[in-house]
C-alpha positions in Angstrom: 0.1 -0.1 -0.1 1.6 3.4 -1.1 0.5 6.5 1.0 1.4 10.0 0.1 1.8 12.2 3.1 0.7 15.8 2.9 2.5 18.6 4.7 -0.1 18.7 7.5 0.5 14.9 8.2 4.2 15.1 8.3 4.1 18.1 10.5 1.7 16.6 12.9 3.8 13.3 13.0 6.8 15.3 14.0 5.2 17.3 16.7 2.6 15.0 18.1 4.0 11.6 18.7 0.8 9.9 20.0 -1.5 11.1 17.1 -2.8 9.3 14.0 -0.2 11.0 11.9 2.6 9.5 14.0 1.0 6.0 14.0 0.7 6.3 10.2 4.4 7.2 9.8 5.3 4.4 12.3 3.8 1.9 9.8 6.0 3.4 7.2 9.1 2.9 9.4 8.1 -0.7 10.0 7.6 -1.3 6.3 4.0 -2.1 6.5 3.1 0.7 4.2 5.1 2.6 1.6 5.4 6.4 2.7 5.9 8.8 0.0 6.1 12.5 -0.3 7.8 15.1 -2.7 10.6 17.7 -2.3 7.8 20.3 -3.0 6.0 19.2 0.3 9.2 19.1 2.1 9.9 22.8 0.9 6.4 23.8 2.1 7.1 22.3 5.4 10.5 23.9 5.8 8.7 27.3 5.2 6.0 26.5 7.9 8.7 25.5 10.4 10.8 28.7 9.6 7.7 30.8 10.4 7.4 28.9 13.8 11.1 29.6 14.5 12.1 25.9 14.5 15.6 26.0 15.7 16.4 22.3 14.4 16.6 22.7 10.5 17.4 19.0 10.0 14.3 17.7 12.0 12.3 17.1 8.6 15.1 15.2 7.0 15.9 13.2 10.2 12.1 12.4 10.6 11.8 11.3 6.9 14.9 9.2 6.9 14.1 7.6 10.4 10.6 6.5 9.0 11.9 5.2 5.7 10.0 7.7 3.5 10.5 7.8 -0.3 10.9 11.3 -1.5 10.0 12.3 -5.1 11.7 15.3 -6.8 9.8 18.6 -6.8 6.5 18.9 -8.7 6.9 21.1 -11.7 4.4 23.7 -12.8 3.4 21.7 -15.7 2.6 18.6 -13.4 0.5 20.8 -11.1 -1.5 22.5 -13.9 -4.0 19.7 -14.7 -5.1 19.8 -11.0 -5.5 23.5 -10.5 -9.1 23.5 -11.7 -10.0 20.8 -9.0 -8.3 22.2 -5.9 -6.8 25.4 -4.5 -3.7 26.3 -6.5 -1.5 26.1 -3.4 -2.8 22.5 -2.7 -2.6 21.2 -6.3 1.0 19.9 -6.0 -0.2 17.6 -3.2 -2.7 16.0 -5.3 -0.3 16.0 -8.4 2.4 14.2 -6.2 -0.1 11.6 -5.0 -1.1 10.7 -8.4 2.4 11.0 -10.0 3.7 8.6 -7.6 0.9 6.2 -8.1 -0.3 6.2 -4.5 -3.3 4.3 -3.3 -4.1 6.9 -0.6 -3.5 10.6 0.0 -3.3 11.2 3.8 -4.1 14.8 4.8 -5.5 16.7 7.7 -6.7 19.5 5.3 -10.5 19.1 5.4 -11.3 22.5 3.9 -9.2 22.1 0.7 -8.5 18.4 0.2 -10.4 15.9 2.3 -14.0 16.7 1.4 -16.7 15.3 -0.7 -16.4 17.9 -3.5 -12.7 17.2 -4.2 -13.1 13.4 -3.7 -15.8 13.5 -6.5 -13.3 15.2 -8.9 -10.4 13.1 -8.1 -10.7 9.2 -8.6 -7.0 8.2 -9.1 -6.1 8.3 -5.2 -8.4 8.1 -2.2 -8.1 11.0 0.1 -8.5 10.4 3.8 -7.3 11.6 7.2 -4.8 9.6 9.1 -7.4 8.3 11.4 -9.7 7.2 8.5 -6.7 5.5 6.8 -5.6 3.7 10.0 -9.1 2.4 10.4 -8.8 0.8 7.0 -5.3 -0.6 7.6 -6.2 -2.1 10.9 -9.7 -3.4 10.1 
């Protein structure tokens, strides 16, 4: 099972070790699922951490390495373009990343822009779920 991790899920996994995002990344570390993200997601996460005055610049890379994530190169503007009509422009790279890496699932905490009925109806190539919803499927 290939799971694409959105910025919100990686952020939550790093800073909330007992939450669903952390439990999902633990499954990646154990090799029970394949956790995938992109360099574009990492850059977005780095920007967010910079705004929060994070003092450990290696925290993201350490986390991804420790949990055996696969990281795809940055998503290009031409790769994002087909998805901009479905989702907010700032989130199109996430959908593009999940589809371009042939993931089964896109794990996100973004209910407003990604994990909602409207978007799910428009995007059939990948199932969009919260970490909690995905954990329910995996452990069922």
